[in-house]
C-alpha positions, 0 to 999 in steps of 0.5 A: 490505478492501484496503489501498493501500500505498506498497509497490508503487511503484518500490521502489529509489527508494523505499528510497533516499528513505526512508533519506535522509528518515528524520530529516525525515519527521516535520517534513514531514508535520506541515507538509504537514498543517497547510498543507492544513488551514489552506487548507481551513479558509479555503476550505471550497469547496475540497473540493467536498463537504458539511460534515462531520457530526462536529466534528473533533478536532485534536491538542494537539501536531503529532506528525507521525507515522503510526499503523499499526493492526490490529484483532482481538477488540475491540482496536485494536493501534497502532504509531507511529514515536515508538518506542511501541505501544498497545492500545486498547479498541474500544468506547470507546478506553480505553488497555489498555496501552502499551509502548516499543520500541527503534525506530519501528514503521511497519507494521500489526502482525500478531496471531496466534490464540494471543494474540501481537502482532507489531510491526515496525520497517522499519529506516531506518538499516539494521536492522529489528526484529520485536517479539513482545508478549503481546496481553493486557498488552503484555509483550515475549516476544521480539524479532529484529533482522534486521541488514537492512531489513525489507520484508515479513512473513507469519504462517502455521502457527506461523511468521513469515516475513520478506523482508529488504533484503539479499535473504534470506527467513527463517522464525522460530518465531512463539512464541519468535523462533528462526531456523528457516531462511534462503534468499537470493534476491539483491538487490532483493527485492520484499518480497511474500510469500504463504503457501499450502498449505505453500509460501512464494512471493516475488519479486525486483524489480530494475530491470535484469537478471533477475528471478525468482519463487520457491516455497520449501517453508515447513517448511525453505526448500528451493527447489521451483521458480523462474521467471525473466524475463531483460532486465527493468527490473523485475518488479512485485508479483505478483497471485495468484488461483485457483492462478495467479500473474500477473507484470508485468515491463517490458523493457529498454531503458527501460520502453516494453514490458511483459509479463503472465506467468501461472504455475501456482502448484503447479509454476511452469508457464508458462500464457501470456504477453502483451506490451504490444506485442501488442494492449496499448498506451497512448493513444499506442501507446508505453507498457507495462503497469503495476500495479496488477493485480487478478483477479476472476471469471476476469478480470484487470484492469490498465492501460497508460500509466505514463510511462517513466523515462529510464535517465539520470535520478536516483533522485529523478526516479522517480515516488513517492507524493505524501507521499514527493515532498513529502519529496524536495522538502523535502530538496532531492532534486528533483522526485519525479515521473517523465516519459516520455522526450521528453514528458509522462506518457501517458494511462492505459488500463484493460484487462480480460483473460481470465484463462485465456489473456490475451485482451482483453475490453475496454479503457477510456480514463481521464481523457479520454485526458489524462496520468494513471496508475492508482494502484489497482484493486478489483473488487466486485459486478460493478463495477471501481473504478479510481483515477487520479492526474495529479500535480496533487494530485487523483485521480479515482475511476471506477466501471466495469461489469465486464462491458464497461467501461462508465462508471457514474460518476466522482468527483474527490477529493484524493489518495486513500490508501486505499479500503474498499469494502463492499456499500453504502458506499465509504469513502475516505481522503486524504492531505489528511486527509479521510475520506468515505463514498460510495454505490457506485451513483452515487458521491454523498457520504454524509458527510465527516470532516476530520482535522487530519493526513494519512491514509495507509492505508485505514480499518477497519470493525468493527461499524458503526464506522469506525476511522482512524489518522492522521499526527497520531498520533490514532486516530479512531472514527466512526459508519459511517452518518453520520461522527459522532465517537464517540471519539479517542485521541491517542498521545503524542509526549513520553511520560513514563510512566504510562497 
């Protein structure tokens, strides 16, 4: 499963905006969801898709909050921003337990094999919190206040590792929450963490200056090695495959040139580098690389053409996810879509590179060379799935042959927030509240289910059932074969006690 996340896009502006928008988030999402739903109800043809095969269930109250869900051992563990967490039985949606938390829970929980569930509050007001609860009954075992925002977490080998907004990487005992070690990587951490073979990998994501990739010994936090890129505007979230880390960095001034760097994980040795000024360029030859970057079967895939950001622009002029853009407009922060210096956004070119040396294998121009940017990539069964955004409230999903980049099909849709690709079905979720199933061979639609609220993450698929958490506070269980509703559970906004 691949979860599309808000995490990978322009973190500095993103964090600034989250802090300003915390109080307005619930109202904005609720209003946006209502507007989209009413428009689509009045204009069924607007979706360009067949009618849903299951009757939608709408919330009795517009809760305007997202639900973050993880499924394990027949139970869905759900965090919400209304300061509560839930455990639901998968087969029928029955509430097993509910616990209040001291803060909003806004990321999918982690569940250990020892029966502990870890819920996390990002810390909109400056201090994030980790709550550890017993999976069986929700009893609070311990909590840890970070005194800084929490960007990322990783559970491995009895320890819980976290990346904090102040630049610290910490390790907690997963059983009791005791702080084991702390390592400072400096300001602007990426939030990305990888635990592998007794090593913790992380990186910075600064907008100007030097950015670094770190390898820390998992047992005590000792620095094993570090690789730095000087004079970069930013280093994007790394991609790791077959013992190699691939970094994408943009160089100053602006963001007109980027470099892919391949590092050997075990010792940080530089394997190769390729600049966008060396054979990789946007359709106008002036734009650098941009994530997402993914790797499969000895090939890495990335794209060019994301617009450069003028250094003189305010944070609100940086390209942001559509939901955050809506919040920015609502709060009067101005447009949240960046434009290239002196012109509109560039077109997106998708590239396939040989993982061993960065040699170009093929490239494909997306969106007919018109202004667009790549939002995510997935590769499965010899097909590259690439999604482009245009800033016009629509996306296009492409299926390309991985061997040569030939177009197999393309499918227009609303703003796609998540994708789950299986062997015989592609499950898409959108910010307008549509959950759809497509056939991988031709992109044709199998079924669509309409939800009265935005869906901001990928769906979960377990045992022939699709589970969806939506921004209306409801968890849905749909039949994977036809989209029929099996059950739903509405989390409570004004909870007064009791199950």
